[in-house]
C-alpha positions in Angstrom: 44.9 -18.4 9.6 42.0 -19.3 7.4 39.4 -17.0 6.0 36.7 -18.6 8.1 38.6 -17.8 11.2 38.6 -14.1 10.2 34.8 -14.3 9.6 34.2 -15.9 13.0 36.4 -13.2 14.6 34.4 -10.3 13.3 31.0 -12.0 13.2 28.8 -9.6 15.3 25.6 -11.5 14.5 26.5 -14.8 16.1 25.2 -17.9 14.4 22.8 -17.1 11.7 19.7 -19.3 11.5 19.5 -21.9 8.7 16.1 -22.1 7.0 15.5 -25.8 6.3 12.1 -26.6 5.0 10.7 -30.1 5.5 7.2 -29.7 4.2 4.9 -27.5 2.2 3.2 -26.5 5.4 6.5 -25.0 6.7 6.9 -23.0 3.4 3.4 -21.6 3.9 4.1 -20.7 7.5 7.3 -19.0 6.5 5.6 -16.8 3.9 2.7 -16.0 6.2 5.1 -14.9 9.0 7.2 -12.9 6.5 4.0 -11.1 5.3 2.8 -10.4 8.8 6.2 -8.9 9.8 6.4 -6.7 6.8 2.8 -5.6 7.1 3.2 -4.8 10.8 6.4 -2.9 10.3 4.7 -0.9 7.5 1.7 0.0 9.6 4.0 1.2 12.4 6.0 3.3 10.0 2.7 4.8 8.7 1.6 5.6 12.3 4.9 7.3 13.1 4.8 9.2 9.8 1.3 10.3 10.5 2.3 11.4 14.0 5.0 13.5 12.6 2.6 15.0 10.1 0.1 15.7 12.8 2.7 17.4 15.0 4.1 19.5 12.2 0.7 20.5 10.8 0.9 23.8 12.7 -2.9 24.2 12.9 -3.5 23.4 9.2 -6.9 21.6 9.2 -6.1 19.8 6.0 -2.9 18.3 7.3 -4.4 17.3 10.7 -7.3 15.6 8.9 -4.9 13.7 6.6 -2.8 12.6 9.6 -5.8 11.4 11.6 -7.0 9.4 8.6 -3.6 7.9 8.2 -3.5 6.8 11.8 -7.1 5.4 11.5 -6.2 3.4 8.4 -3.0 2.1 10.0 -4.8 1.0 13.1 -7.5 -0.7 11.0 -4.7 -2.4 9.1 -3.2 -3.7 12.3 -6.5 -5.1 13.4 -6.9 -6.8 10.0 -3.4 -8.2 10.3 -4.2 -9.6 13.8 -7.5 -11.1 12.6 -5.8 -12.6 9.6 -3.1 -14.2 11.9 -5.8 -15.7 14.0 -7.8 -16.9 11.1 -4.8 -18.5 9.3 -3.8 -20.2 12.5 -7.3 -21.6 12.9 -7.4 -22.9 9.4 -3.9 -24.5 9.7 -4.9 -26.1 13.0 -8.2 -27.4 11.5 -6.3 -28.7 8.4 -3.8 -30.5 10.5 -6.6 -32.2 12.4 -8.1 -33.7 9.3 
């Protein structure tokens, strides 16, 4: 029994994707998508953290104000992320048309 057979036996992830890059445009798309995923997950984590802060504030006005501001900033960040995604997509489509 080979070592690769053992790996295949206990591989719970299935076939992992291979990242092959054929052009600079694909590298750019890869980095943009990576940034978008990281920024979106970060904003969601901030919203959850602010929700926990808001719930555990116990009537403390300073904590509730802080939590509300965190939620507001995270939502604004998500809107900026969405607008950036649309703008980058439009620029890429326009550049490919040239």
